[in-house]
C-alpha positions as CSV (number, residue, x, y, z in Angstrom):
1,M,82.2,80.2,93.4
2,R,83.0,83.7,92.3
3,I,80.4,85.2,94.8
4,F,82.4,83.5,97.8
5,L,85.5,84.6,96.4
6,V,84.4,88.1,96.3
7,A,82.8,87.8,99.7
8,C,86.1,86.8,101.1
9,L,88.0,89.2,99.6
10,A,85.6,91.8,101.0
11,V,86.1,90.5,104.5
12,F,90.0,90.6,103.8
13,C,90.0,94.2,103.0
14,I,87.9,95.0,106.1
15,L,90.8,93.5,108.1
16,G,93.4,95.6,106.3
17,A,94.9,93.2,104.2
18,C,93.8,95.0,101.2
19,Q,95.7,97.9,102.4
20,G,97.7,99.4,99.7
21,G,95.2,99.4,97.0
22,N,96.6,99.1,93.5
23,L,100.3,100.0,94.3
24,R,102.5,97.9,92.3
25,K,106.3,97.7,91.2
26,N,107.7,100.3,88.4
27,F,104.3,101.8,88.1
28,Y,105.4,104.5,86.1
29,R,107.3,102.2,83.4
30,Q,105.4,103.1,80.6
31,T,104.2,106.8,81.6
32,C,107.6,108.1,82.9
33,S,110.1,105.4,82.7
34,Q,113.1,107.3,84.3
35,A,111.0,108.5,87.2
36,E,112.8,106.3,90.0
37,Q,116.1,107.1,88.7
38,I,115.4,110.7,88.8
39,V,114.3,110.6,92.2
40,R,117.8,108.4,93.0
41,T,119.9,110.8,91.3
42,K,118.5,113.9,92.9
43,I,118.5,112.2,96.4
44,Q,122.2,111.5,96.1
45,E,123.2,114.8,95.2
46,H,121.2,116.3,98.1
47,V,122.5,113.7,100.5
48,S,126.4,114.3,99.5
49,A,125.6,117.9,100.7
50,R,123.4,117.3,103.5
51,P,124.3,114.2,105.6
52,D,121.3,114.5,107.9
53,L,118.7,114.3,105.1
54,P,118.0,110.6,105.5
55,A,116.6,110.8,108.8
56,K,114.8,113.9,108.1
57,L,112.8,112.2,104.9
58,I,112.2,108.9,107.0
59,R,110.7,111.3,109.6
60,M,108.7,113.2,107.1
61,H,107.4,110.0,105.4
62,F,106.3,108.9,108.8
63,H,104.5,112.0,109.5
64,D,102.9,111.9,106.1
65,C,101.5,108.3,106.3
66,F,100.2,108.5,109.9
67,V,97.7,111.4,109.0
68,R,95.2,110.7,106.1
69,G,97.6,107.8,105.0
70,C,100.5,108.3,102.4
71,D,99.0,110.9,100.5
72,G,101.6,113.7,100.5
73,S,99.0,115.8,102.7
74,V,102.2,116.7,105.0
75,L,103.6,118.5,102.0
76,L,101.0,121.1,101.6
77,D,101.4,124.6,102.8
78,S,98.8,126.4,105.1
79,T,96.3,128.8,103.3
80,A,94.5,131.7,104.7
81,T,91.5,129.7,105.4
82,N,93.2,126.5,106.6
83,T,96.3,125.6,108.8
84,A,98.2,122.4,107.4
85,E,99.6,119.9,108.7
86,K,103.2,121.0,108.3
87,D,102.3,124.0,110.6
88,S,101.0,121.7,113.4
89,I,103.3,121.8,116.6
90,P,104.6,117.8,115.9
91,N,105.7,119.2,112.3
92,L,107.4,122.5,113.1
93,S,110.8,120.6,113.2
94,L,110.0,118.7,109.8
95,S,112.7,119.7,107.0
96,G,113.6,118.7,103.9
97,F,110.7,120.2,101.9
98,D,112.9,122.0,99.6
99,V,114.4,118.7,98.3
100,I,111.0,117.0,97.6
101,D,110.1,120.1,95.7
102,D,113.2,119.8,93.8
103,I,112.8,116.5,92.7
104,K,109.1,117.4,91.6
105,K,110.4,120.0,89.3
106,A,112.8,117.7,87.8
107,L,110.0,115.2,87.0
108,E,107.6,117.8,86.0
109,A,110.2,119.0,83.3
110,K,110.5,115.2,82.2
111,C,106.7,113.6,82.6
112,P,104.4,116.6,83.5
113,G,101.5,115.8,85.6
114,T,102.5,112.0,86.0
115,V,104.4,111.2,89.2
116,S,102.7,112.1,92.7
117,C,104.0,114.0,95.3
118,A,103.1,111.1,97.7
119,D,105.7,108.6,95.6
120,I,108.1,111.0,95.7
121,L,108.4,111.2,99.2
122,T,108.1,107.4,99.7
123,L,110.8,106.8,96.9
124,A,112.9,109.8,98.5
125,A,112.8,108.1,101.8
126,R,114.0,104.9,100.8
127,D,116.6,106.5,98.5
128,A,118.2,108.7,101.2
129,V,118.8,105.9,103.7
130,S,120.1,103.9,100.8
131,V,122.8,106.2,99.9
132,Q,124.9,104.9,102.5
133,F,124.7,101.3,101.0
134,N,125.1,102.3,97.5
135,K,121.8,100.0,96.7
136,P,118.2,100.0,97.4
137,M,117.6,98.8,100.8
138,W,113.9,97.8,100.3
139,E,111.4,97.7,97.7
140,V,109.0,100.6,97.2
141,L,105.6,100.0,95.4
142,T,104.5,102.9,93.7
143,G,100.9,104.3,92.2
144,R,100.1,106.7,95.1
145,R,98.1,109.8,94.2
146,D,98.0,113.0,96.2
147,G,95.4,114.4,98.8
148,R,93.7,117.7,98.4
149,V,93.1,118.1,102.6
150,S,95.6,119.0,105.3
151,I,94.4,120.0,108.5
152,S,96.9,120.8,111.4
153,G,94.7,119.3,114.3
154,E,94.7,115.9,112.4
155,A,98.4,115.8,113.1
156,L,98.0,116.2,116.8
157,V,95.5,113.4,117.0
158,N,97.4,111.0,114.8
159,L,100.9,111.2,115.3
160,P,102.4,109.1,118.3
161,A,104.0,111.3,120.9
162,P,107.4,111.1,122.3
163,F,106.1,110.7,125.9
164,F,103.5,108.0,124.7
165,N,103.5,104.4,127.1
166,I,103.5,101.0,125.3
167,T,99.6,100.9,125.4
168,Q,99.5,104.5,123.6
169,L,101.8,103.3,120.9
170,R,100.2,100.0,120.5
171,Q,97.0,101.7,119.8
172,S,98.3,104.5,117.6
173,F,99.9,101.7,115.3
174,E,96.9,99.6,115.4
175,G,94.8,102.4,114.3
176,K,97.1,102.3,111.2
177,K,96.7,98.2,110.7
178,L,100.3,98.0,111.9
179,T,101.5,95.4,114.5
180,V,103.7,95.6,117.9
181,H,106.2,94.4,115.6
182,D,106.2,97.1,113.3
183,L,106.1,99.5,116.2
184,V,109.4,98.2,117.4
185,V,110.9,97.8,113.8
186,L,110.2,101.3,112.8
187,S,111.2,103.0,116.2
188,G,114.9,101.8,114.8
189,A,114.4,104.9,112.6
190,H,115.9,106.6,115.7
191,T,119.3,105.1,114.9
192,F,119.9,108.4,113.3
193,G,118.8,111.9,113.5
194,V,118.2,114.3,116.6
195,G,115.7,115.0,119.5
196,H,114.9,118.4,120.7
197,C,115.7,118.9,124.3
198,N,112.0,120.0,125.3
199,L,110.7,116.8,124.0
200,F,112.4,114.7,126.8
201,S,113.9,117.1,129.3
202,N,111.3,116.2,131.9
203,R,113.0,112.7,131.9
204,I,116.2,114.3,133.3
205,F,115.3,117.3,135.3
206,N,111.6,117.0,136.4
207,F,110.3,113.4,135.9
208,T,107.5,113.3,138.6
209,G,107.3,117.2,139.4
210,K,109.8,117.1,142.1
211,G,112.8,117.9,140.4
212,D,113.7,114.2,139.7
213,Q,115.1,112.0,136.9
214,D,113.6,108.9,135.4
215,P,114.6,106.4,137.1
216,S,114.3,104.0,134.0
217,L,117.1,106.2,132.2
218,N,120.6,105.2,132.4
219,P,122.0,107.6,135.2
220,T,125.4,108.1,133.5
221,Y,123.5,109.1,130.3
222,A,121.2,111.1,131.7
223,N,123.9,113.3,133.4
224,L,125.5,113.6,130.0
225,L,122.0,114.8,128.9
226,K,121.9,117.4,131.7
227,T,125.3,118.8,130.3
228,K,123.5,119.4,126.9
229,C,120.0,120.6,127.6
230,Q,119.6,124.1,129.4
231,G,116.5,123.0,131.3
232,L,112.7,122.1,130.8
233,S,112.1,125.1,128.3
234,D,115.2,124.4,126.1
235,T,113.4,124.3,122.6
236,T,116.6,125.1,120.7
237,T,119.2,122.6,121.6
238,A,118.7,118.9,119.7
239,V,120.6,115.9,120.9
240,E,121.8,113.0,118.8
241,M,119.3,110.0,119.7
242,D,122.1,107.7,118.7
243,P,124.9,108.7,120.8
244,N,127.2,106.0,119.5
245,S,126.5,106.3,115.5
246,P,124.4,109.2,115.3
247,S,124.9,109.6,111.2
248,T,124.7,105.9,110.4
249,F,121.9,103.7,109.9
250,D,122.3,100.7,111.6
251,S,121.0,98.5,114.4
252,D,122.8,100.5,117.3
253,Y,119.5,101.9,118.4
254,Y,118.5,98.5,119.9
255,T,121.9,98.1,121.5
256,I,121.6,101.5,123.5
257,L,117.9,100.9,123.9
258,L,118.8,97.8,126.4
259,Q,121.5,100.0,127.9
260,N,118.5,102.3,129.0
261,K,119.6,105.0,126.7
262,G,116.2,105.6,124.5
263,L,116.1,109.0,124.5
264,F,112.3,109.5,124.6
265,Q,109.8,108.2,126.9
266,S,108.5,106.3,124.0
267,D,111.7,104.4,123.3
268,A,111.9,103.3,126.8
269,A,108.6,102.1,126.7
270,L,109.6,99.2,124.2
271,L,111.2,97.7,127.0
272,T,108.3,97.7,129.4
273,A,106.2,94.8,127.8
274,K,107.5,91.3,127.0
275,V,106.3,91.4,123.5
276,S,107.9,94.5,122.5
277,R,111.0,93.7,124.7
278,N,111.6,90.3,122.8
279,I,111.6,92.1,119.5
280,V,114.2,94.5,120.7
281,N,116.4,91.7,121.6
282,E,116.0,90.3,118.0
283,L,116.8,93.5,116.3
284,V,120.0,93.7,117.7
285,K,121.3,91.7,115.1
286,Q,121.9,94.1,112.3
287,D,120.9,92.0,109.2
288,K,117.6,91.1,111.0
289,F,116.9,94.6,111.6
290,F,117.7,95.6,107.8
291,T,115.3,93.0,106.7
292,E,112.7,93.8,109.1
293,F,112.6,97.3,108.6
294,G,112.1,97.2,104.8
295,Q,109.2,94.7,105.4
296,S,107.7,97.3,108.1
297,M,108.4,100.5,105.8
298,K,106.7,98.7,103.0
299,R,103.5,98.3,105.2
300,M,103.6,101.7,106.3
301,G,103.9,103.0,102.9
302,A,100.7,101.5,102.0
303,I,98.5,103.0,104.9
304,E,95.4,104.5,103.4
305,V,96.8,105.1,100.0
306,L,94.8,107.0,97.4
307,T,95.0,105.1,93.8
308,D,93.5,105.0,90.6
309,S,91.2,107.8,90.3
310,D,91.0,108.8,93.8
311,G,93.1,112.2,94.8
312,E,95.1,113.9,92.0
313,I,98.8,114.4,91.0
314,R,99.7,117.7,92.1
315,T,101.8,119.7,89.6
316,K,103.4,121.4,92.6
317,C,103.8,119.6,95.9
318,S,102.8,122.5,98.5
319,V,99.5,123.2,96.9
320,V,96.6,121.4,95.2
321,N,96.0,122.0,91.8
322,S,93.5,124.5,90.8
């Protein structure tokens, strides 16, 4: 019987059910009991000064988890012999590293060598979104350890691009053991934050190479975007992804998506397949979105994590331990 159970567990793990390793609630209860409170307090301080921080930290967490799993590899600096993920083209617009460093400094002062940078980033992303609601919006399991490898090229290969179609998006998420449902739910993070013009300007200026615009884009919205972006090569102008409530975490992303006002091709792609479009229609309901977003974030936060004796607990988030 015991052999049968072990064999079954092995099969489940191969299928991805064991993803998440030994993550658990209150991992630091015995070793650093104030860890999560320190993260929460620091985040509240930073968000009060920088209202755009929740969108930035959610994006950073996503970019971390999709490359080598949620191991804090996106936080590592490049070295003389290696270009790290943060210096890869998709990550050049990431920000908020200073916030993670500030939290890490506070935790090192309280509990040296105990709390991983990977856990700090995961908690910080949740807590930043939660400031608006004055309560934790989803459960975060902890116990991640930090990776020692960060390679620029891996970000280009693993991060879904803003011009992906639905097939490419599904393949990207399936490669991380996430479903189409997770894809649509996590895309809802585009309910706040900004997108740079060069990532969508082809849709309004030169969609097929003939100076035309994407016919799937709401014409009125396309005209508005043309007044904001200077042209195809405009890399400096940023546009709010949710024109209705750009600073608020809500389900409005799905409302504007159904009005064909999704900013990126990857947003519009969610309406091109029946299964994903049906999910979009469900998530217009805000309570439904909040519930599903928390569950998908929990699954994303468990991608290929390092636990137990794997990896390390970095003393400083931007460099591996010597």
